[in-house]
N, C-alpha and C positions, 0 to 999 in steps of 0.2 A: 504494500500500500504506500502510495506516495504521500509524504508529509508536505504541509504547506511551507516549505523552505526551499530555497534555491542557492546554488553555488555558481561562482564564476571563477575560472582558473586561467591565469596568464602564463603560458609557457615561454621561457626566454633563454637565451644564451648570451654570453659575452664573447665577442669575436674581435680580436685585435683592439681590445679596450672599448668596443662599441656595443651598446645594447641592441640586440636583434630579437625580434618577437615573432612567434608563430601565430598566425591568424588563420581562421577557417572560414570557408564559404558555405553557408547553410543551404542545403538542397532546396527546402520548400520556400525559402524567402529570397535567396540569392544575396543575402546580407553577409558581410564580413564581420566576424565576432571572435571571441575567445571560447574556450571550452565552457559549457554550461550544462546544468542538469539539476534534478530535484533529488532531495534526500528520500531514501526508501525505508520503510518500516521504522526501526529505531536507530537508524544510521546517524552517526555524528557527521557534521559538515566536512571535517578533514577526511573521513573515510569515503564520503561521497566524491570528493575530489579524486582520490586514488582510483575509485571505480570508474568515474567518468573519463579520466585520462586514459585508462586502459581501453575502455569501450570506444572512445572517439578517435584516439590517435595511436593506439596499440602500444603505448609505453607502460611497462609493467612495474617498474621500480622508480619511485621518486625518493631521493635522499634528502632533499632540501625543500621544505614547504614553508611558505611565509604567509601569514594572515595580514591583509592590508586593513587600513582604517576606513577606506572608502566604503560607504554603505549605499544600498539601493533598495527600493521597493518596486515590485512588479505587479501591475494590475492583473487580477485573475482572468480577465477576458482574453488574455493572450494565450492561455493554456487550453488544450483540447478538453472536451468533457470527460474523456476517460482518464486524463491526468488528475483531475480534481474531483473525482467521483466521491471520495470520502470526506471532502472538506465541507464544513458547515457553510450555510448560505450567508452567514454574517462575515465570512472571511472575504475581504475585497481586494487586499493587496498582500503579497507575501514578501518576506525579507530575503535579500540576496547577500550572502557572505562572500567576500572576495579574497582570493588567494593568488599567489604567484609561485612558480617553481622553476628552478634552473634545470634545464635539460642537459643530460650528460651525453646524449647521442642525438642524432638527427634522423634515425630510421623511423619514418612515420608510416603507419598503416591506417588510412582513413576508414572510418565507418561509413555506412551508406547514408548517414545523416548529413554528410558534407560532400561537395563535389570537388573541392580542391583546397590546397593550403599553400601558404607562402611564408617564408621567413624573411622579414623585412626590417628596415630601420624604424626608429621612432616616428619620424615625420611621415613616412609612407603609411605606417599603421594608423596614425591619427587621421590621415586623409581617407583611408579605406574603411575604417571601422564605422558601423552604422550607429551604434548606441552611445549616447553621451556618457553613460555609466562606465562603459568599456574605456572610453577616452580618459575619464577622470581617474580610473584605477591605474591606467598605464602611466599617466602623469605622476601619480603618487609613487609607483614603482621606480620611475626614472629619477625622482628626487631622492628616494631612499638610497638608490645606488650611487648617485652623484655625491651624497653626503656621508657615504659609508655607514648607513643606518639600517640596512636591510636585515642584518642579523638580529636586531632588536625585535623583529617581527617573526622570528623563527618559531615553528611549531615542532614540538618533540613528537617523533613518529615511533 
């Protein structure tokens, strides 16, 4: 059963001291975005990230996971009826918890949920991303990296 909670996960690498970000093109909308998904059953958000990363890009092991401060709420009308079947009618928006993780490899196996992926620089990602929440989270990640503060957001796995 899907909980009324959502995660967003930003996959990144540092290449020649430059932030590079993996973005995905969603099949049913054609929008560029990060990895996203809902918490299942009694799953904690960081466990949802691990599952969604494996499902959406085929990466099985994440050694560094960081929880960002950026927060978002998503209106329930963007979810299909089968996704929100157990949610009370009084739930109108659900919280989205945002994470980032450093990829140790670039072997990507896309799920059928996406048509393509790109590994791009910050400016290209900002230009291509559809959702402001994705752009805000990416800005936060870039600032944490620039000021050597990313480790302050580390999640123990």
